[in-house]
Wavefront OBJ file of the C-alpha trace (Angstrom):
o trace
v 0.000 0.000 0.000
v 1.392 3.375 -0.979
v 2.077 5.802 1.834
v -0.145 8.842 2.039
v 1.587 12.115 1.394
v 1.122 13.994 4.644
v 3.151 17.000 3.597
v 1.340 20.268 4.328
v 0.955 21.946 0.971
v 0.671 25.724 1.016
v -1.386 26.967 -1.924
v 0.642 28.934 -4.442
v -0.114 32.606 -4.830
v -2.658 33.516 -7.457
v -1.309 34.409 -10.896
v -1.944 37.877 -12.246
v -3.913 36.722 -15.310
v -6.341 34.647 -13.255
v -6.647 37.437 -10.692
v -7.469 40.102 -13.271
v -10.060 37.832 -14.883
v -11.852 37.216 -11.585
v -11.489 40.832 -10.471
v -13.209 42.096 -13.600
v -16.202 39.830 -12.912
v -16.483 41.182 -9.386
v -16.066 44.785 -10.517
v -18.979 44.380 -12.928
v -21.079 43.234 -9.977
v -19.863 46.206 -7.945
v -21.227 48.488 -10.659
v -24.600 46.748 -10.345
v -24.398 47.139 -6.563
v -23.603 50.823 -7.032
v -26.765 51.352 -9.083
v -28.832 49.521 -6.473
v -27.392 51.503 -3.546
v -28.060 54.754 -5.364
v -31.562 53.732 -6.440
v -32.628 52.467 -3.006
v -30.801 55.181 -1.035
v -28.946 52.575 1.008
v -26.383 53.642 3.615
v -23.325 51.403 3.853
v -20.130 51.522 5.912
v -17.212 49.200 5.170
v -14.314 49.129 7.631
v -10.888 47.840 6.678
v -8.626 47.113 9.621
v -5.458 45.091 10.056
v -1.778 45.368 10.803
v 0.530 47.603 8.801
v 1.226 46.086 5.364
v -1.799 43.780 5.637
v -3.032 44.946 2.220
v -5.813 47.377 3.133
v -4.854 50.012 0.576
v -4.598 47.576 -2.334
v -7.921 45.985 -1.452
v -9.641 49.361 -1.279
v -8.119 50.338 -4.628
v -9.384 47.133 -6.260
v -12.802 47.744 -4.716
v -13.131 51.338 -5.898
v -11.185 51.673 -9.162
v -14.186 51.022 -11.465
v -16.991 52.701 -9.509
v -18.058 56.284 -8.879
v -16.354 58.174 -6.030
v -19.711 59.891 -5.513
v -21.140 56.559 -4.332
v -18.038 54.776 -3.020
v -16.364 57.363 -0.796
v -13.028 56.490 0.815
v -12.346 58.027 4.219
v -8.795 57.941 5.608
v -8.692 60.513 8.369
v -5.388 62.092 9.433
v -4.284 62.408 13.051
v -6.839 64.393 15.063
v -6.379 68.121 15.601
v -6.242 69.604 19.093
v -9.910 70.517 18.776
v -10.863 67.006 17.688
v -8.909 65.537 20.598
v -11.262 67.396 22.932
v -14.375 65.989 21.220
v -16.094 62.689 21.827
v -13.731 60.076 20.422
v -16.080 58.826 17.675
v -17.378 62.288 16.794
v -15.114 62.948 13.829
v -15.875 59.504 12.413
v -19.639 59.933 12.760
v -19.322 63.133 10.699
v -18.209 60.898 7.813
v -21.163 58.496 8.017
v -23.014 57.941 4.719
v -26.136 59.666 3.519
v -28.684 57.744 1.446
v -27.114 56.307 -1.687
v -23.551 56.251 -0.339
v -20.985 53.624 0.611
v -18.288 54.983 2.922
v -15.090 52.953 3.111
v -12.975 53.598 6.192
v -9.266 52.953 5.649
v -8.763 52.530 9.382
v -11.525 53.817 11.606
v -12.560 54.378 15.193
v -10.839 51.067 15.875
v -7.569 53.024 15.962
v -8.297 53.303 19.669
v -8.299 49.530 20.037
v -5.096 49.170 18.008
v -2.377 51.742 17.456
v -3.554 54.170 20.150
v -3.659 51.437 22.775
v -0.389 49.741 21.799
v 1.579 52.969 21.380
v 0.201 54.569 24.542
v -1.718 57.378 22.810
v -4.727 56.687 25.018
v -5.015 55.659 28.655
v -5.943 52.155 29.791
v -9.237 53.578 31.036
v -9.970 55.167 27.643
v -9.208 51.879 25.912
v -11.467 49.915 28.263
v -14.239 52.486 27.877
v -13.986 52.295 24.099
v -14.364 48.517 24.050
v -17.432 48.829 26.279
v -19.142 51.583 24.307
v -18.189 50.649 20.729
v -20.806 47.872 20.327
v -23.477 50.268 21.621
v -22.537 53.017 19.164
v -22.472 50.512 16.303
v -25.907 49.206 17.285
v -27.308 52.739 17.088
v -25.874 53.014 13.558
v -27.244 49.628 12.466
v -30.656 50.323 14.023
v -30.716 53.590 12.040
v -30.497 51.581 8.810
v -26.760 51.564 8.129
v -25.308 48.356 6.722
v -22.043 47.912 8.639
v -19.360 45.565 7.295
v -16.188 45.090 9.349
v -13.192 43.371 7.737
v -9.903 42.508 9.431
v -7.039 41.644 7.063
v -4.793 39.105 8.772
v -1.238 38.996 7.437
v 1.385 36.585 8.737
v 4.596 37.615 10.471
v 6.907 36.455 7.688
v 4.819 37.993 4.921
v 4.648 41.311 6.740
v 8.440 41.364 7.015
v 8.765 40.688 3.279
v 6.437 43.591 2.524
v 8.268 45.965 4.841
v 11.590 45.080 3.216
v 10.054 45.609 -0.227
v 8.954 49.079 0.844
v 12.435 49.893 2.115
v 14.046 48.901 -1.199
v 11.429 50.198 -3.665
v 11.333 54.009 -4.174
v 7.737 53.664 -5.388
v 6.715 52.229 -2.018
v 8.920 54.118 0.412
v 6.212 56.710 0.979
v 4.175 53.953 2.650
v 6.737 53.688 5.450
v 6.403 55.923 8.489
v 8.159 55.895 11.874
v 4.910 54.483 13.292
v 5.044 51.579 10.827
v 8.579 50.608 11.743
v 7.772 50.904 15.439
v 4.770 48.623 15.010
v 6.975 46.022 13.325
v 8.809 45.367 16.580
v 5.592 45.055 18.583
v 3.981 42.119 16.819
v 2.647 40.390 19.908
v 1.445 43.628 21.503
v -0.677 44.174 18.408
v -1.821 40.539 18.489
v -3.094 40.921 22.051
v -4.782 44.214 21.174
v -6.430 42.514 18.195
v -7.674 39.658 20.365
v -9.211 42.028 22.933
v -10.845 44.064 20.184
v -12.371 41.076 18.433
v -13.659 39.575 21.667
v -15.336 42.815 22.760
v -16.730 44.043 19.435
v -17.609 40.921 17.415
v -21.362 41.233 17.902
v -24.435 39.837 16.231
v -25.446 43.253 14.874
v -21.892 44.156 13.738
v -19.775 41.009 13.309
v -16.149 40.914 12.263
v -15.022 38.877 9.284
v -11.347 37.989 8.917
v -9.566 37.846 5.568
v -6.269 35.990 5.252
v -4.061 38.348 3.269
v -0.689 36.659 2.777
v -1.796 36.332 -0.852
v -2.833 39.890 -1.701
v -4.755 38.939 -4.819
v -6.838 36.254 -3.171
v -7.485 38.572 -0.238
v -8.817 41.312 -2.499
v -11.119 38.942 -4.346
v -12.386 37.322 -1.150
v -13.064 40.674 0.495
v -14.987 42.023 -2.505
v -16.943 38.778 -2.898
v -17.936 38.979 0.771
v -19.145 42.565 0.407
v -21.259 41.602 -2.604
v -22.726 38.717 -0.627
v -23.567 40.757 2.478
v -25.357 43.604 0.700
v -28.501 42.325 -1.023
v -28.846 43.905 -4.459
v -30.384 43.372 -7.871
v -29.297 44.454 -11.306
v -31.199 47.539 -12.375
v -32.239 47.630 -16.021
v -30.777 50.601 -17.834
v -32.103 52.263 -20.964
v -29.795 51.670 -23.893
v -27.703 54.752 -24.548
v -27.669 56.081 -28.099
v -25.369 58.910 -29.070
v -27.114 61.807 -30.851
v -25.883 63.058 -34.193
v -23.379 65.868 -33.942
v -24.671 69.216 -35.138
v -22.632 70.833 -37.917
v -24.238 74.218 -37.369
v -21.521 76.832 -36.967
v -18.895 74.415 -38.225
v -15.317 75.714 -38.384
v -11.732 74.463 -38.124
v -11.572 74.147 -34.338
v -7.966 72.902 -34.442
v -6.631 75.983 -36.256
v -7.189 78.137 -33.159
v -4.937 75.821 -31.149
v -1.905 76.120 -33.432
v -0.677 79.247 -31.708
v -0.864 77.558 -28.294
v 1.997 75.701 -26.632
v 1.549 71.973 -26.085
v 3.650 69.846 -23.775
v 6.651 68.244 -25.389
v 5.751 64.867 -26.891
v 8.366 62.622 -25.317
v 6.481 59.374 -25.749
l 1 2 3 4 5 6 7 8 9 10 11 12 13 14 15 16 17 18 19 20 21 22 23 24 25 26 27 28 29 30 31 32 33 34 35 36 37 38 39 40 41 42 43 44 45 46 47 48 49 50 51 52 53 54 55 56 57 58 59 60 61 62 63 64 65 66 67 68 69 70 71 72 73 74 75 76 77 78 79 80 81 82 83 84 85 86 87 88 89 90 91 92 93 94 95 96 97 98 99 100 101 102 103 104 105 106 107 108 109 110 111 112 113 114 115 116 117 118 119 120 121 122 123 124 125 126 127 128 129 130 131 132 133 134 135 136 137 138 139 140 141 142 143 144 145 146 147 148 149 150 151 152 153 154 155 156 157 158 159 160 161 162 163 164 165 166 167 168 169 170 171 172 173 174 175 176 177 178 179 180 181 182 183 184 185 186 187 188 189 190 191 192 193 194 195 196 197 198 199 200 201 202 203 204 205 206 207 208 209 210 211 212 213 214 215 216 217 218 219 220 221 222 223 224 225 226 227 228 229 230 231 232 233 234 235 236 237 238 239 240 241 242 243 244 245 246 247 248 249 250 251 252 253 254 255 256 257 258 259 260 261 262 263 264 265 266 267 268 269 270
């Protein structure tokens, strides 16, 4: 009898051609979802959380690159001002909540308090504890008001994160992604793991559950995240009237390129 192969096989990373093929299918569905959200005046919030270099930015780009920014609005708030620091913690986030017909995507959110602020000591232990207690209540108010709330945590492995950080260090096109806070977080892996565990335990609720996305393979992570969003938000394809271009009017016809000949164009280098 032949021995069974018990070797743990790690799936290979998705090839670009296959990824682009599947992404296009999902992006077509996102356009249908967009029409439905606009037509039905739905209010949707999508949170993307995860460690540094988990792939949040690339996933958001894949999600939004073929849809209207008037419907899919990305919110990535900077550090709070002195005035905002004196406000209720969630106040500046609530200001960004969607109106009817909008999907707001938070690239990091109020969960900063459960992650970077807690780990790096930017909030007190009491403020952190209070946040974990009140967050599910605030989210229930939002959901009860008709907001569809989707919370996604991108989980990247330790080795893959290190590879991505090194790639950013070496690649001038990615160096802008590195900040002193990123490099500091790299050395505090287990502090962030414990903060993550506390956050998930306190805020994974029936009305606003967390869903985790394994993101060591960026392409699979993007597809899985988008597919989940399409599954969670019920939508139907809205029939559109076929667009027909009108005939161009030749009334007042003239050589409209002649007037440009005296203008300076950029040098054609390509």
